N, C-alpha and C positions, 0 to 999 in steps of 0.2 A: 188506141192502144201506140202501135205505130206512132204515131203524132207524137205522144210520149217519149217515145224512147228517143225520136227523135231531137225533142227539143232539151233534153237530159241530156242527151250525148251533146249537143251546139252548148250548150250551158260548163255543161264537165269542160272541153275543149277550150273554150277563152277563158276561162278562170284559170286551166291549167297552162295555158299561153301568157295570158296578163302576167301571172306571177315569177313564168319566168323570164321575161319583161323586165318587170321590176324588179326580180334580184339580177338583172345582167349587167357587168361594169358598164360604163358608157363606153369606154376604151373600143367593147368586142360586139358593140352594135353594127351591124351593116347598113347601110343605102342611106337612110334616112333618120334623122338623130330619133332620140328613144323616145320623148313625147308624142312625135309622127307615131309611132309604131302602136303606142298605146291609143292612139284616138282609131287607131286604123282595127286595132284586135277589137277595142270593144264597139265600135258601131257595122261592121261589116262580119258579121257571124258566118262561119266556115270558114272565109276566103282571108281573114286577115289573123286570125291564130294559126291558120294550113300555108298560107305567107310566112310568119314569123317565126316558124316552126325551120320550115326550109329553108331561106335565105337571109332572114333579121340579125339573124345570129352566128356571128364566130365558135365555130365549134371546134378547132384545132386545137385548141391548148394554148394558142400563145403565149398571151400575158404571163402566165404564170411559168413558162414553162414546162408546161403537165404534159404529161404521155400520153398519147390517144390511149383510149379505154377507160379513160376513170379522172379522175382528179385527183393530184398529188398530197400526199397525205402531209401531214408534216405535223410534230410533237415527236410525244414517246414511241420508239418501234415495241413491237414486240421482243422477248428476251431472248427467241430462236434467232433472231434479225440481227440483234444488236453482237458485233465483232467483240467488242470489248466484253461482253458478258460472258461469254463463250468461253475467253481464254481466262477470265477469272472461275471460272466455273473450272475446267480442263484443270489448272492449274490445282484448286483444291484437291478434284479429284485424287489427281497425282501424289500432294503433298499427304491424303490423308492413305493413301496406298502404301508410301512409304512409312509412315510410322505403322501403320498392323503389319507390312514386313518387318519392321526394327525389333515392334512387341511380340511377333512369334518370330526371333533368332534369339532374344532375347532370354527365351524361355517360357513367357507368357503364355497365357491361354488362346489356343488357337482355333475360331470358333470358323466351319465350313455355311458360306448361306444356307438358308433352307433347316440349320441341325435346329431351330427356335431359341438359340441365344441370344 
């Protein structure tokens, strides 16, 4: 049983390191060329994958200008992170309040929140 667990762990580590190496951009590979890392990972169980994970890849975020701790997301942001969306929302709220106040001053039916109207 322990041998099976060690063999499974070795295969899983090798697959993980191999996938990471293949997906890494060439300019972020350190030390030896990417093809040599792939050969090292496949032919030397435990040593190859662990060496790749420790020293083979530049993980500082350099090329894309990413921040430490994670990749930089490109594309749409959440609405509460978008200053333009927040500005438009604030303008809409103010406009609706002015409309309500004007209707209330003109003798319109003024309801308060929670009246069910």
